[in-house]
All heavy atoms as a GROMACS GRO file, in nm:
protein
  618
    1MET      N    1   8.376   8.337   9.566
    1MET     CA    2   8.480   8.375   9.664
    1MET      C    3   8.577   8.463   9.600
    1MET      O    4   8.635   8.439   9.498
    1MET     CB    5   8.544   8.244   9.719
    1MET     CG    6   8.644   8.269   9.826
    1MET     SD    7   8.686   8.107   9.895
    1MET     CE    8   8.847   8.150   9.954
    2ASN      N    9   8.604   8.576   9.667
    2ASN     CA   10   8.705   8.673   9.615
    2ASN      C   11   8.845   8.635   9.648
    2ASN      O   12   8.869   8.588   9.762
    2ASN     CB   13   8.674   8.815   9.667
    2ASN     CG   14   8.543   8.872   9.615
    2ASN    OD1   15   8.497   8.834   9.514
    2ASN    ND2   16   8.486   8.960   9.691
    3ASN      N   17   8.939   8.656   9.561
    3ASN     CA   18   9.077   8.632   9.591
    3ASN      C   19   9.128   8.750   9.674
    3ASN      O   20   9.094   8.870   9.648
    3ASN     CB   21   9.162   8.626   9.464
    3ASN     CG   22   9.139   8.495   9.392
    3ASN    OD1   23   9.112   8.395   9.454
    3ASN    ND2   24   9.160   8.494   9.264
    4VAL      N   25   9.203   8.718   9.778
    4VAL     CA   26   9.262   8.823   9.861
    4VAL      C   27   9.412   8.820   9.845
    4VAL      O   28   9.477   8.716   9.862
    4VAL     CB   29   9.225   8.798  10.012
    4VAL    CG1   30   9.293   8.900  10.101
    4VAL    CG2   31   9.079   8.798  10.032
    5TYR      N   32   9.468   8.936   9.808
    5TYR     CA   33   9.611   8.947   9.785
    5TYR      C   34   9.673   9.034   9.889
    5TYR      O   35   9.614   9.132   9.934
    5TYR     CB   36   9.638   9.001   9.643
    5TYR     CG   37   9.592   8.911   9.536
    5TYR    CD1   38   9.468   8.934   9.470
    5TYR    CD2   39   9.667   8.803   9.494
    5TYR    CE1   40   9.423   8.850   9.371
    5TYR    CE2   41   9.619   8.718   9.391
    5TYR     CZ   42   9.501   8.742   9.334
    5TYR     OH   43   9.456   8.659   9.235
    6THR      N   44   9.795   8.998   9.926
    6THR     CA   45   9.867   9.076  10.025
    6THR      C   46  10.006   9.102   9.964
    6THR      O   47  10.047   9.041   9.866
    6THR     CB   48   9.888   8.999  10.152
    6THR    OG1   49   9.955   8.877  10.136
    6THR    CG2   50   9.751   8.976  10.219
    7THR      N   51  10.080   9.193  10.029
    7THR     CA   52  10.221   9.214   9.994
    7THR      C   53  10.307   9.125  10.070
    7THR      O   54  10.293   9.108  10.190
    7THR     CB   55  10.255   9.365  10.025
    7THR    OG1   56  10.172   9.450   9.951
    7THR    CG2   57  10.402   9.394   9.987
    8ASN      N   58  10.400   9.058  10.001
    8ASN     CA   59  10.496   8.972  10.069
    8ASN      C   60  10.607   9.063  10.124
    8ASN      O   61  10.702   9.100  10.056
    8ASN     CB   62  10.554   8.870   9.970
    8ASN     CG   63  10.647   8.772  10.033
    8ASN    OD1   64  10.710   8.803  10.134
    8ASN    ND2   65  10.663   8.656   9.970
    9CYS      N   66  10.590   9.098  10.251
    9CYS     CA   67  10.679   9.196  10.317
    9CYS      C   68  10.820   9.142  10.327
    9CYS      O   69  10.915   9.220  10.317
    9CYS     CB   70  10.622   9.234  10.456
    9CYS     SG   71  10.456   9.304  10.448
   10ILE      N   72  10.833   9.015  10.356
   10ILE     CA   73  10.969   8.957  10.367
   10ILE      C   74  11.043   8.969  10.237
   10ILE      O   75  11.161   9.008  10.234
   10ILE     CB   76  10.958   8.807  10.418
   10ILE    CG1   77  10.902   8.805  10.557
   10ILE    CG2   78  11.096   8.741  10.410
   10ILE    CD1   79  10.863   8.666  10.607
   11ALA      N   80  10.976   8.933  10.125
   11ALA     CA   81  11.040   8.945   9.992
   11ALA      C   82  11.074   9.091   9.962
   11ALA      O   83  11.184   9.119   9.906
   11ALA     CB   84  10.950   8.884   9.885
   12LEU      N   85  10.987   9.181  10.000
   12LEU     CA   86  11.014   9.321   9.979
   12LEU      C   87  11.137   9.371  10.056
   12LEU      O   88  11.224   9.441  10.003
   12LEU     CB   89  10.890   9.410  10.009
   12LEU     CG   90  10.893   9.553   9.963
   12LEU    CD1   91  10.921   9.570   9.815
   12LEU    CD2   92  10.762   9.617  10.001
   13ARG      N   93  11.145   9.330  10.180
   13ARG     CA   94  11.259   9.368  10.263
   13ARG      C   95  11.389   9.306  10.210
   13ARG      O   96  11.495   9.362  10.218
   13ARG     CB   97  11.240   9.324  10.408
   13ARG     CG   98  11.134   9.414  10.479
   13ARG     CD   99  11.119   9.372  10.625
   13ARG     NE  100  11.016   9.448  10.689
   13ARG     CZ  101  11.032   9.564  10.753
   13ARG    NH1  102  11.153   9.616  10.757
   13ARG    NH2  103  10.935   9.624  10.812
   14THR      N  104  11.379   9.184  10.159
   14THR     CA  105  11.492   9.112  10.100
   14THR      C  106  11.541   9.190   9.981
   14THR      O  107  11.667   9.210   9.963
   14THR     CB  108  11.458   8.973  10.052
   14THR    OG1  109  11.415   8.898  10.172
   14THR    CG2  110  11.574   8.898   9.989
   15LYS      N  111  11.456   9.241   9.893
   15LYS     CA  112  11.492   9.324   9.782
   15LYS      C  113  11.562   9.453   9.826
   15LYS      O  114  11.661   9.499   9.767
   15LYS     CB  115  11.376   9.358   9.689
   15LYS     CG  116  11.316   9.242   9.610
   15LYS     CD  117  11.415   9.183   9.513
   15LYS     CE  118  11.454   9.273   9.400
   15LYS     NZ  119  11.542   9.212   9.300
   16MET      N  120  11.513   9.512   9.935
   16MET     CA  121  11.577   9.631   9.994
   16MET      C  122  11.721   9.600  10.030
   16MET      O  123  11.812   9.673   9.993
   16MET     CB  124  11.502   9.679  10.116
   16MET     CG  125  11.372   9.750  10.088
   16MET     SD  126  11.282   9.784  10.245
   16MET     CE  127  11.396   9.896  10.326
   17ALA      N  128  11.740   9.490  10.100
   17ALA     CA  129  11.873   9.450  10.147
   17ALA      C  130  11.966   9.425  10.032
   17ALA      O  131  12.084   9.461  10.030
   17ALA     CB  132  11.864   9.327  10.237
   18MET      N  133  11.911   9.359   9.927
   18MET     CA  134  11.992   9.328   9.808
   18MET      C  135  12.040   9.456   9.735
   18MET      O  136  12.146   9.457   9.672
   18MET     CB  137  11.916   9.238   9.709
   18MET     CG  138  11.893   9.101   9.767
   18MET     SD  139  11.780   9.004   9.657
   18MET     CE  140  11.874   8.994   9.507
   19LYS      N  141  11.968   9.565   9.745
   19LYS     CA  142  12.005   9.690   9.688
   19LYS      C  143  12.083   9.780   9.785
   19LYS      O  144  12.116   9.893   9.752
   19LYS     CB  145  11.879   9.770   9.643
   19LYS     CG  146  11.802   9.703   9.530
   19LYS     CD  147  11.883   9.699   9.404
   19LYS     CE  148  11.910   9.833   9.351
   19LYS     NZ  149  11.997   9.834   9.232
   20GLY      N  150  12.112   9.727   9.906
   20GLY     CA  151  12.188   9.804  10.004
   20GLY      C  152  12.109   9.907  10.071
   20GLY      O  153  12.164  10.004  10.131
   21ILE      N  154  11.976   9.895  10.071
   21ILE     CA  155  11.889   9.992  10.139
   21ILE      C  156  11.846   9.929  10.273
   21ILE      O  157  11.776   9.825  10.276
   21ILE     CB  158  11.764  10.023  10.050
   21ILE    CG1  159  11.811  10.084   9.916
   21ILE    CG2  160  11.665  10.112  10.124
   21ILE    CD1  161  11.703  10.104   9.816
   22ASN      N  162  11.894   9.992  10.381
   22ASN     CA  163  11.875   9.927  10.512
   22ASN      C  164  11.766   9.986  10.597
   22ASN      O  165  11.727   9.931  10.702
   22ASN     CB  166  12.006   9.932  10.591
   22ASN     CG  167  12.114   9.853  10.514
   22ASN    OD1  168  12.096   9.743  10.476
   22ASN    ND2  169  12.231   9.918  10.495
   23THR      N  170  11.715  10.105  10.558
   23THR     CA  171  11.612  10.170  10.640
   23THR      C  172  11.495  10.215  10.558
   23THR      O  173  11.508  10.238  10.438
   23THR     CB  174  11.669  10.290  10.715
   23THR    OG1  175  11.702  10.392  10.620
   23THR    CG2  176  11.790  10.254  10.801
   24ILE      N  177  11.383  10.232  10.620
   24ILE     CA  178  11.264  10.287  10.554
   24ILE      C  179  11.293  10.430  10.507
   24ILE      O  180  11.252  10.472  10.402
   24ILE     CB  181  11.142  10.279  10.647
   24ILE    CG1  182  11.100  10.134  10.669
   24ILE    CG2  183  11.029  10.364  10.594
   24ILE    CD1  184  10.994  10.116  10.774
   25LYS      N  185  11.368  10.505  10.591
   25LYS     CA  186  11.400  10.642  10.558
   25LYS      C  187  11.475  10.645  10.425
   25LYS      O  188  11.451  10.731  10.337
   25LYS     CB  189  11.482  10.705  10.665
   25LYS     CG  190  11.521  10.852  10.638
   25LYS     CD  191  11.605  10.907  10.747
   25LYS     CE  192  11.647  11.050  10.708
   25LYS     NZ  193  11.740  11.107  10.800
   26GLU      N  194  11.572  10.556  10.410
   26GLU     CA  195  11.654  10.552  10.288
   26GLU      C  196  11.572  10.517  10.168
   26GLU      O  197  11.581  10.575  10.056
   26GLU     CB  198  11.767  10.452  10.307
   26GLU     CG  199  11.869  10.453  10.194
   26GLU     CD  200  11.987  10.356  10.218
   26GLU    OE1  201  11.997  10.300  10.328
   26GLU    OE2  202  12.067  10.343  10.126
   27LEU      N  203  11.479  10.415  10.183
   27LEU     CA  204  11.394  10.375  10.076
   27LEU      C  205  11.302  10.492  10.041
   27LEU      O  206  11.272  10.514   9.921
   27LEU     CB  207  11.309  10.248  10.112
   27LEU     CG  208  11.216  10.201  10.004
   27LEU    CD1  209  11.294  10.166   9.875
   27LEU    CD2  210  11.142  10.076  10.057
   28SER      N  211  11.254  10.561  10.138
   28SER     CA  212  11.167  10.672  10.115
   28SER      C  213  11.237  10.782  10.031
   28SER      O  214  11.178  10.833   9.935
   28SER     CB  215  11.120  10.738  10.248
   28SER     OG  216  11.043  10.851  10.231
   29GLU      N  217  11.358  10.811  10.065
   29GLU     CA  218  11.435  10.913   9.994
   29GLU      C  219  11.461  10.872   9.848
   29GLU      O  220  11.451  10.957   9.758
   29GLU     CB  221  11.569  10.939  10.063
   29GLU     CG  222  11.550  11.013  10.197
   29GLU     CD  223  11.677  11.016  10.281
   29GLU    OE1  224  11.778  10.955  10.245
   29GLU    OE2  225  11.671  11.079  10.388
   30LYS      N  226  11.487  10.742   9.829
   30LYS     CA  227  11.520  10.697   9.692
   30LYS      C  228  11.396  10.679   9.604
   30LYS      O  229  11.404  10.697   9.486
   30LYS     CB  230  11.600  10.569   9.703
   30LYS     CG  231  11.739  10.582   9.755
   30LYS     CD  232  11.812  10.452   9.758
   30LYS     CE  233  11.950  10.471   9.821
   30LYS     NZ  234  12.055  10.482   9.724
   31SER      N  235  11.283  10.645   9.669
   31SER     CA  236  11.161  10.612   9.589
   31SER      C  237  11.064  10.729   9.577
   31SER      O  238  10.983  10.729   9.487
   31SER     CB  239  11.090  10.492   9.651
   31SER     OG  240  11.036  10.521   9.776
   32GLY      N  241  11.072  10.821   9.673
   32GLY     CA  242  10.974  10.930   9.675
   32GLY      C  243  10.844  10.891   9.740
   32GLY      O  244  10.746  10.966   9.732
   33VAL      N  245  10.841  10.776   9.809
   33VAL     CA  246  10.724  10.733   9.883
   33VAL      C  247  10.746  10.772  10.030
   33VAL      O  248  10.853  10.751  10.087
   33VAL     CB  249  10.701  10.582   9.870
   33VAL    CG1  250  10.579  10.531   9.950
   33VAL    CG2  251  10.689  10.539   9.723
   34GLY      N  252  10.643  10.820  10.094
   34GLY     CA  253  10.654  10.866  10.233
   34GLY      C  254  10.690  10.754  10.329
   34GLY      O  255  10.654  10.636  10.309
   35ARG      N  256  10.762  10.792  10.430
   35ARG     CA  257  10.807  10.696  10.534
   35ARG      C  258  10.693  10.623  10.600
   35ARG      O  259  10.697  10.505  10.622
   35ARG     CB  260  10.897  10.762  10.636
   35ARG     CG  261  11.034  10.797  10.582
   35ARG     CD  262  11.123  10.849  10.688
   35ARG     NE  263  11.069  10.967  10.755
   35ARG     CZ  264  11.125  11.039  10.849
   35ARG    NH1  265  11.245  11.003  10.890
   35ARG    NH2  266  11.071  11.141  10.900
   36ASP      N  267  10.588  10.698  10.639
   36ASP     CA  268  10.477  10.637  10.709
   36ASP      C  269  10.408  10.537  10.620
   36ASP      O  270  10.373  10.429  10.660
   36ASP     CB  271  10.375  10.741  10.753
   36ASP     CG  272  10.430  10.827  10.869
   36ASP    OD1  273  10.524  10.786  10.937
   36ASP    OD2  274  10.371  10.939  10.888
   37THR      N  275  10.393  10.572  10.492
   37THR     CA  276  10.332  10.481  10.397
   37THR      C  277  10.414  10.352  10.378
   37THR      O  278  10.362  10.244  10.385
   37THR     CB  279  10.310  10.549  10.259
   37THR    OG1  280  10.231  10.663  10.278
   37THR    CG2  281  10.253  10.456  10.156
   38LEU      N  282  10.547  10.368  10.364
   38LEU     CA  283  10.633  10.254  10.354
   38LEU      C  284  10.631  10.170  10.474
   38LEU      O  285  10.628  10.042  10.467
   38LEU     CB  286  10.777  10.300  10.323
   38LEU     CG  287  10.801  10.353  10.183
   38LEU    CD1  288  10.941  10.410  10.175
   38LEU    CD2  289  10.783  10.243  10.078
   39SER      N  290  10.628  10.226  10.593
   39SER     CA  291  10.620  10.156  10.719
   39SER      C  292  10.498  10.069  10.720
   39SER      O  293  10.503   9.951  10.757
   39SER     CB  294  10.627  10.247  10.834
   39SER     OG  295  10.614  10.178  10.958
   40ARG      N  296  10.385  10.127  10.684
   40ARG     CA  297  10.258  10.051  10.687
   40ARG      C  298  10.260   9.938  10.583
   40ARG      O  299  10.208   9.831  10.612
   40ARG     CB  300  10.140  10.146  10.662
   40ARG     CG  301  10.125  10.247  10.779
   40ARG     CD  302  10.017  10.345  10.763
   40ARG     NE  303   9.886  10.273  10.755
   40ARG     CZ  304   9.781  10.322  10.688
   40ARG    NH1  305   9.784  10.433  10.624
   40ARG    NH2  306   9.672  10.253  10.685
   41ILE      N  307  10.320   9.961  10.468
   41ILE     CA  308  10.333   9.855  10.365
   41ILE      C  309  10.418   9.741  10.415
   41ILE      O  310  10.387   9.622  10.403
   41ILE     CB  311  10.386   9.915  10.233
   41ILE    CG1  312  10.280  10.006  10.169
   41ILE    CG2  313  10.423   9.797  10.134
   41ILE    CD1  314  10.329  10.090  10.052
   42LEU      N  315  10.538   9.778  10.466
   42LEU     CA  316  10.636   9.679  10.513
   42LEU      C  317  10.591   9.602  10.636
   42LEU      O  318  10.641   9.498  10.668
   42LEU     CB  319  10.771   9.744  10.535
   42LEU     CG  320  10.840   9.786  10.407
   42LEU    CD1  321  10.957   9.879  10.439
   42LEU    CD2  322  10.887   9.668  10.333
   43ASN      N  323  10.490   9.657  10.708
   43ASN     CA  324  10.432   9.586  10.824
   43ASN      C  325  10.300   9.515  10.790
   43ASN      O  326  10.235   9.467  10.881
   43ASN     CB  327  10.416   9.689  10.940
   43ASN     CG  328  10.549   9.722  10.999
   43ASN    OD1  329  10.629   9.636  11.034
   43ASN    ND2  330  10.574   9.850  11.014
   44GLY      N  331  10.266   9.513  10.663
   44GLY     CA  332  10.146   9.443  10.618
   44GLY      C  333  10.016   9.511  10.655
   44GLY      O  334   9.912   9.446  10.650
   45LYS      N  335  10.015   9.637  10.684
   45LYS     CA  336   9.896   9.704  10.723
   45LYS      C  337   9.836   9.786  10.609
   45LYS      O  338   9.721   9.839  10.625
   45LYS     CB  339   9.928   9.800  10.841
   45LYS     CG  340   9.980   9.725  10.963
   45LYS     CD  341   9.986   9.811  11.084
   45LYS     CE  342  10.047   9.745  11.204
   45LYS     NZ  343   9.969   9.637  11.259
   46LEU      N  344   9.900   9.797  10.499
   46LEU     CA  345   9.854   9.875  10.385
   46LEU      C  346   9.891   9.806  10.256
   46LEU      O  347  10.008   9.764  10.237
   46LEU     CB  348   9.915  10.016  10.386
   46LEU     CG  349   9.881  10.111  10.272
   46LEU    CD1  350   9.735  10.150  10.285
   46LEU    CD2  351   9.969  10.231  10.279
   47LYS      N  352   9.794   9.796  10.164
   47LYS     CA  353   9.821   9.752  10.029
   47LYS      C  354   9.865   9.866   9.945
   47LYS      O  355   9.796   9.970   9.939
   47LYS     CB  356   9.699   9.686   9.969
   47LYS     CG  357   9.656   9.558  10.036
   47LYS     CD  358   9.530   9.504   9.972
   47LYS     CE  359   9.478   9.383  10.050
   47LYS     NZ  360   9.354   9.332   9.988
   48PRO      N  361   9.983   9.859   9.882
   48PRO     CA  362  10.029   9.976   9.799
   48PRO      C  363   9.943  10.000   9.681
   48PRO      O  364   9.896   9.907   9.618
   48PRO     CB  365  10.171   9.936   9.766
   48PRO     CG  366  10.177   9.790   9.770
   48PRO     CD  367  10.077   9.746   9.875
   49SER      N  368   9.931  10.127   9.642
   49SER     CA  369   9.857  10.164   9.521
   49SER      C  370   9.945  10.128   9.402
   49SER      O  371  10.068  10.100   9.412
   49SER     CB  372   9.834  10.313   9.519
   49SER     OG  373   9.954  10.384   9.511
   50THR      N  374   9.889  10.132   9.285
   50THR     CA  375   9.966  10.104   9.156
   50THR      C  376  10.082  10.204   9.145
   50THR      O  377  10.192  10.162   9.104
   50THR     CB  378   9.870  10.116   9.041
   50THR    OG1  379   9.764  10.028   9.056
   50THR    CG2  380   9.943  10.082   8.913
   51LYS      N  381  10.061  10.328   9.182
   51LYS     CA  382  10.164  10.430   9.167
   51LYS      C  383  10.280  10.400   9.260
   51LYS      O  384  10.400  10.411   9.224
   51LYS     CB  385  10.104  10.569   9.204
   51LYS     CG  386  10.196  10.683   9.180
   51LYS     CD  387  10.128  10.819   9.203
   51LYS     CE  388  10.223  10.930   9.177
   51LYS     NZ  389  10.154  11.060   9.190
   52ILE      N  390  10.249  10.356   9.384
   52ILE     CA  391  10.358  10.324   9.477
   52ILE      C  392  10.433  10.196   9.433
   52ILE      O  393  10.554  10.185   9.439
   52ILE     CB  394  10.303  10.306   9.619
   52ILE    CG1  395  10.256  10.448   9.672
   52ILE    CG2  396  10.403  10.239   9.715
   52ILE    CD1  397  10.188  10.445   9.805
   53ILE      N  398  10.352  10.096   9.390
   53ILE     CA  399  10.414   9.973   9.335
   53ILE      C  400  10.514  10.009   9.224
   53ILE      O  401  10.628   9.960   9.224
   53ILE     CB  402  10.312   9.876   9.285
   53ILE    CG1  403  10.233   9.814   9.403
   53ILE    CG2  404  10.373   9.765   9.205
   53ILE    CD1  405  10.116   9.731   9.367
   54GLU      N  406  10.474  10.096   9.136
   54GLU     CA  407  10.561  10.138   9.024
   54GLU      C  408  10.686  10.202   9.075
   54GLU      O  409  10.798  10.168   9.023
   54GLU     CB  410  10.482  10.236   8.934
   54GLU     CG  411  10.544  10.269   8.808
   54GLU     CD  412  10.455  10.356   8.722
   54GLU    OE1  413  10.353  10.304   8.674
   54GLU    OE2  414  10.484  10.477   8.702
   55LYS      N  415  10.677  10.290   9.174
   55LYS     CA  416  10.796  10.354   9.229
   55LYS      C  417  10.888  10.253   9.293
   55LYS      O  418  11.013  10.260   9.282
   55LYS     CB  419  10.756  10.460   9.333
   55LYS     CG  420  10.696  10.580   9.268
   55LYS     CD  421  10.653  10.685   9.376
   55LYS     CE  422  10.594  10.810   9.311
   55LYS     NZ  423  10.568  10.913   9.409
   56LEU      N  424  10.835  10.157   9.367
   56LEU     CA  425  10.915  10.054   9.432
   56LEU      C  426  10.979   9.959   9.332
   56LEU      O  427  11.098   9.923   9.348
   56LEU     CB  428  10.832   9.978   9.532
   56LEU     CG  429  10.784  10.062   9.653
   56LEU    CD1  430  10.692   9.976   9.742
   56LEU    CD2  431  10.899  10.115   9.733
   57ILE      N  432  10.908   9.926   9.225
   57ILE     CA  433  10.965   9.844   9.120
   57ILE      C  434  11.084   9.911   9.058
   57ILE      O  435  11.190   9.847   9.037
   57ILE     CB  436  10.857   9.809   9.017
   57ILE    CG1  437  10.758   9.706   9.072
   57ILE    CG2  438  10.920   9.757   8.883
   57ILE    CD1  439  10.638   9.683   8.982
   58TYR      N  440  11.071  10.038   9.030
   58TYR     CA  441  11.184  10.109   8.965
   58TYR      C  442  11.299  10.125   9.061
   58TYR      O  443  11.415  10.098   9.026
   58TYR     CB  444  11.136  10.251   8.924
   58TYR     CG  445  11.243  10.336   8.862
   58TYR    CD1  446  11.284  10.314   8.736
   58TYR    CD2  447  11.300  10.438   8.939
   58TYR    CE1  448  11.385  10.392   8.682
   58TYR    CE2  449  11.401  10.517   8.889
   58TYR     CZ  450  11.447  10.492   8.755
   58TYR     OH  451  11.545  10.569   8.708
   59THR      N  452  11.276  10.165   9.187
   59THR     CA  453  11.379  10.191   9.284
   59THR      C  454  11.455  10.062   9.321
   59THR      O  455  11.577  10.063   9.330
   59THR     CB  456  11.319  10.250   9.410
   59THR    OG1  457  11.252  10.372   9.377
   59THR    CG2  458  11.430  10.282   9.514
   60LEU      N  459  11.380   9.952   9.340
   60LEU     CA  460  11.444   9.830   9.383
   60LEU      C  461  11.479   9.734   9.266
   60LEU      O  462  11.528   9.624   9.290
   60LEU     CB  463  11.356   9.756   9.479
   60LEU     CG  464  11.322   9.830   9.609
   60LEU    CD1  465  11.216   9.758   9.691
   60LEU    CD2  466  11.449   9.853   9.690
   61GLU      N  467  11.457   9.781   9.144
   61GLU     CA  468  11.483   9.703   9.020
   61GLU      C  469  11.419   9.564   9.032
   61GLU      O  470  11.484   9.462   9.014
   61GLU     CB  471  11.633   9.694   8.995
   61GLU     CG  472  11.697   9.830   8.971
   61GLU     CD  473  11.849   9.827   8.952
   61GLU    OE1  474  11.908   9.719   8.964
   61GLU    OE2  475  11.904   9.932   8.920
   62ILE      N  476  11.290   9.563   9.055
   62ILE     CA  477  11.211   9.437   9.067
   62ILE      C  478  11.167   9.397   8.932
   62ILE      O  479  11.107   9.477   8.857
   62ILE     CB  480  11.093   9.462   9.164
   62ILE    CG1  481  11.143   9.500   9.302
   62ILE    CG2  482  11.002   9.338   9.171
   62ILE    CD1  483  11.033   9.543   9.399
   63THR      N  484  11.186   9.274   8.898
   63THR     CA  485  11.140   9.216   8.772
   63THR      C  486  10.990   9.198   8.768
   63THR      O  487  10.931   9.191   8.878
   63THR     CB  488  11.209   9.083   8.741
   63THR    OG1  489  11.160   8.984   8.833
   63THR    CG2  490  11.358   9.090   8.740
   64PRO      N  491  10.930   9.189   8.650
   64PRO     CA  492  10.783   9.169   8.650
   64PRO      C  493  10.740   9.042   8.725
   64PRO      O  494  10.644   9.039   8.796
   64PRO     CB  495  10.749   9.156   8.501
   64PRO     CG  496  10.856   9.238   8.435
   64PRO     CD  497  10.982   9.216   8.519
   65ASP      N  498  10.820   8.934   8.712
   65ASP     CA  499  10.785   8.810   8.780
   65ASP      C  500  10.793   8.827   8.935
   65ASP      O  501  10.703   8.785   9.008
   65ASP     CB  502  10.879   8.696   8.734
   65ASP     CG  503  10.841   8.564   8.796
   65ASP    OD1  504  10.723   8.523   8.783
   65ASP    OD2  505  10.932   8.498   8.853
   66GLU      N  506  10.900   8.896   8.976
   66GLU     CA  507  10.915   8.921   9.121
   66GLU      C  508  10.802   9.014   9.173
   66GLU      O  509  10.748   8.993   9.281
   66GLU     CB  510  11.048   8.992   9.149
   66GLU     CG  511  11.170   8.905   9.131
   66GLU     CD  512  11.298   8.981   9.140
   66GLU    OE1  513  11.310   9.097   9.096
   66GLU    OE2  514  11.395   8.924   9.198
   67ALA      N  515  10.767   9.113   9.092
   67ALA     CA  516  10.660   9.205   9.131
   67ALA      C  517  10.532   9.129   9.159
   67ALA      O  518  10.462   9.158   9.256
   67ALA     CB  519  10.641   9.313   9.025
   68GLY      N  520  10.496   9.039   9.067
   68GLY     CA  521  10.375   8.957   9.089
   68GLY      C  522  10.380   8.881   9.218
   68GLY      O  523  10.279   8.872   9.292
   69LYS      N  524  10.494   8.822   9.250
   69LYS     CA  525  10.506   8.744   9.371
   69LYS      C  526  10.512   8.830   9.497
   69LYS      O  527  10.467   8.791   9.602
   69LYS     CB  528  10.630   8.659   9.362
   69LYS     CG  529  10.622   8.547   9.259
   69LYS     CD  530  10.750   8.473   9.246
   69LYS     CE  531  10.741   8.369   9.133
   69LYS     NZ  532  10.865   8.300   9.106
   70ILE      N  533  10.568   8.950   9.484
   70ILE     CA  534  10.571   9.040   9.601
   70ILE      C  535  10.442   9.112   9.629
   70ILE      O  536  10.393   9.111   9.742
   70ILE     CB  537  10.688   9.140   9.583
   70ILE    CG1  538  10.825   9.069   9.586
   70ILE    CG2  539  10.681   9.254   9.693
   70ILE    CD1  540  10.939   9.159   9.548
   71PHE      N  541  10.389   9.174   9.522
   71PHE     CA  542  10.270   9.262   9.548
   71PHE      C  543  10.134   9.192   9.530
   71PHE      O  544  10.034   9.250   9.571
   71PHE     CB  545  10.279   9.380   9.457
   71PHE     CG  546  10.400   9.470   9.482
   71PHE    CD1  547  10.506   9.472   9.396
   71PHE    CD2  548  10.411   9.540   9.606
   71PHE    CE1  549  10.619   9.550   9.421
   71PHE    CE2  550  10.520   9.619   9.630
   71PHE     CZ  551  10.626   9.622   9.539
   72PHE      N  552  10.134   9.076   9.474
   72PHE     CA  553  10.005   9.002   9.456
   72PHE      C  554  10.019   8.861   9.509
   72PHE      O  555   9.980   8.767   9.448
   72PHE     CB  556   9.968   9.004   9.308
   72PHE     CG  557   9.954   9.142   9.256
   72PHE    CD1  558  10.055   9.202   9.182
   72PHE    CD2  559   9.840   9.215   9.286
   72PHE    CE1  560  10.040   9.331   9.136
   72PHE    CE2  561   9.829   9.348   9.237
   72PHE     CZ  562   9.926   9.406   9.165
   73ASN      N  563  10.072   8.854   9.632
   73ASN     CA  564  10.087   8.726   9.701
   73ASN      C  565   9.948   8.684   9.747
   73ASN      O  566   9.878   8.755   9.815
   73ASN     CB  567  10.181   8.751   9.824
   73ASN     CG  568  10.205   8.625   9.901
   73ASN    OD1  569  10.222   8.516   9.842
   73ASN    ND2  570  10.214   8.639  10.032
   74GLN      N  571   9.907   8.563   9.705
   74GLN     CA  572   9.772   8.518   9.739
   74GLN      C  573   9.770   8.476   9.885
   74GLN      O  574   9.850   8.396   9.931
   74GLN     CB  575   9.729   8.400   9.654
   74GLN     CG  576   9.579   8.372   9.673
   74GLN     CD  577   9.530   8.273   9.569
   74GLN    OE1  578   9.612   8.206   9.501
   74GLN    NE2  579   9.402   8.268   9.556
   75ASN      N  580   9.684   8.540   9.963
   75ASN     CA  581   9.671   8.514  10.101
   75ASN      C  582   9.578   8.397  10.120
   75ASN      O  583   9.460   8.406  10.096
   75ASN     CB  584   9.616   8.638  10.177
   75ASN     CG  585   9.606   8.616  10.326
   75ASN    OD1  586   9.641   8.508  10.375
   75ASN    ND2  587   9.565   8.718  10.399
   76LEU      N  588   9.631   8.282  10.170
   76LEU     CA  589   9.550   8.163  10.183
   76LEU      C  590   9.493   8.150  10.320
   76LEU      O  591   9.412   8.062  10.347
   76LEU     CB  592   9.637   8.039  10.151
   76LEU     CG  593   9.694   8.035  10.012
   76LEU    CD1  594   9.789   7.912   9.996
   76LEU    CD2  595   9.586   8.032   9.906
   77HIS      N  596   9.520   8.246  10.404
   77HIS     CA  597   9.469   8.248  10.543
   77HIS      C  598   9.357   8.347  10.552
   77HIS      O  599   9.367   8.454  10.614
   77HIS     CB  600   9.576   8.279  10.645
   77HIS     CG  601   9.692   8.187  10.634
   77HIS    ND1  602   9.682   8.055  10.681
   77HIS    CD2  603   9.815   8.199  10.586
   77HIS    CE1  604   9.800   7.991  10.662
   77HIS    NE2  605   9.881   8.083  10.601
   78ILE      N  606   9.246   8.318  10.489
   78ILE     CA  607   9.131   8.413  10.489
   78ILE      C  608   9.045   8.382  10.611
   78ILE      O  609   9.003   8.270  10.634
   78ILE     CB  610   9.048   8.396  10.360
   78ILE    CG1  611   9.143   8.426  10.237
   78ILE    CG2  612   8.927   8.489  10.358
   78ILE    CD1  613   9.078   8.392  10.107
   79ALA      N  614   9.014   8.490  10.685
   79ALA     CA  615   8.933   8.476  10.802
   79ALA      C  616   8.783   8.465  10.770
   79ALA      O  617   8.737   8.508  10.668
   79ALA     CB  618   8.953   8.598  10.897
   0.00000   0.00000   0.00000
């Protein structure tokens, strides 16, 4: 059985709020990641690439432990 990982969108939005970033547009400008891509990530429709994860970690000052919990959240609801 393969492990399925998802992005913890709530935790990612919480990190945005903690950094004073209130909109996808603002996060896009600060991180260099496109708004459409961020929207899809924050709505759980897209798994971010390693490059995008790296940009978000830098922009939101996410620790390695937090990054694991945010970007490699084990999805226990497998269809």
